C-alpha positions in Angstrom: -113.8 72.2 -114.3 -117.7 71.4 -114.0 -117.3 67.9 -112.4 -115.1 69.8 -109.8 -117.8 72.1 -109.2 -120.4 69.3 -108.8 -118.1 66.7 -106.8 -118.2 70.2 -104.7 -121.9 70.4 -104.3 -122.0 66.7 -103.5 -119.8 66.8 -101.3 -121.3 70.3 -98.9 -124.5 67.8 -99.1 -122.6 65.1 -97.3 -121.1 67.2 -94.7 -124.7 68.8 -94.1 -126.2 65.3 -93.3 -123.1 64.8 -90.8 -124.2 67.9 -89.4 -127.4 66.6 -88.9 -126.7 63.0 -88.0 -124.4 65.0 -85.2 -127.1 66.6 -83.8 -130.0 64.0 -84.0 -128.2 60.8 -83.5 -129.2 59.2 -80.6 -126.3 57.5 -79.7 -122.9 58.5 -78.9 -121.5 56.2 -81.7 -123.6 57.5 -84.5 -122.2 61.2 -83.4 -118.2 59.5 -83.8 -119.4 58.5 -87.5 -120.9 61.8 -87.9 -117.8 63.8 -86.8 -115.3 60.7 -88.9 -117.6 61.7 -91.9 -117.8 65.7 -91.0 -114.0 65.5 -91.3 -113.5 63.2 -94.0 -116.0 66.1 -96.1 -114.1 69.1 -95.1 -111.0 67.4 -96.2 -112.6 66.7 -99.6 -113.6 69.7 -99.5 -110.4 71.3 -99.4 -108.9 69.1 -101.9 -111.5 69.5 -104.6 -111.2 73.8 -104.0 -107.3 72.7 -104.1 -108.0 71.4 -107.7 -109.9 74.0 -108.7 -107.7 76.9 -107.7 -104.7 75.0 -109.0 -102.7 75.2 -105.6 -100.8 72.2 -105.1 -99.5 73.1 -101.5 -103.0 72.3 -99.8 -102.4 68.9 -100.6 -99.6 68.6 -97.9 -101.8 70.0 -95.5 -104.8 67.8 -96.5 -102.3 65.2 -95.1 -101.6 66.1 -92.1 -105.0 67.2 -91.4 -106.3 63.0 -92.4 -103.1 61.7 -89.7 -104.7 64.2 -87.0 -108.0 63.1 -88.5 -107.2 59.5 -87.4 -105.7 60.3 -84.0 -109.2 62.3 -83.3 -111.0 59.4 -84.5 -109.1 57.0 -82.1 -109.5 59.2 -79.1 -113.3 59.8 -79.8 -113.3 55.6 -80.1 -111.9 55.6 -76.6 -114.1 58.0 -75.0 -117.3 56.1 -76.5 -115.4 53.4 -74.9 -117.0 49.3 -75.9 -120.8 47.7 -75.3 -121.3 44.5 -74.2 -122.8 44.0 -78.0 -119.4 44.5 -79.4 -117.6 42.1 -77.4 -119.8 39.3 -78.3 -121.0 38.8 -74.6 -124.5 39.6 -73.5 -126.1 40.2 -70.2 -127.8 36.6 -70.1 -124.6 35.1 -71.5 -122.9 36.6 -68.3 -125.7 35.3 -66.0 -125.8 32.0 -67.4 -122.0 31.9 -66.7 -122.3 33.2 -63.0 -124.9 30.8 -62.3 -122.3 27.6 -63.2 -119.9 29.1 -61.4 -121.6 29.7 -58.0 -122.8 26.1 -58.2 
């Protein structure tokens, strides 16, 4: 059980790091990643507590939470939206192609 307690402490540190990044993140993408990390850390803590307390019903709850969390992540990604850096097209590239079309 000492390993489970140690894992709970490490997960708590990860959760604190996610909260810090969520509050201080310079971009919306950083905040989305922090939210995902915080959610995964919470589910891990829930699973570790399930092991520590020997309560198996929490495993089903964690499975449903992960599925809902995945859908939440997809929603957050759509909210942030793709940027030009992710599509591979830059401002300079668009200006060059616009100049060729008008000539």
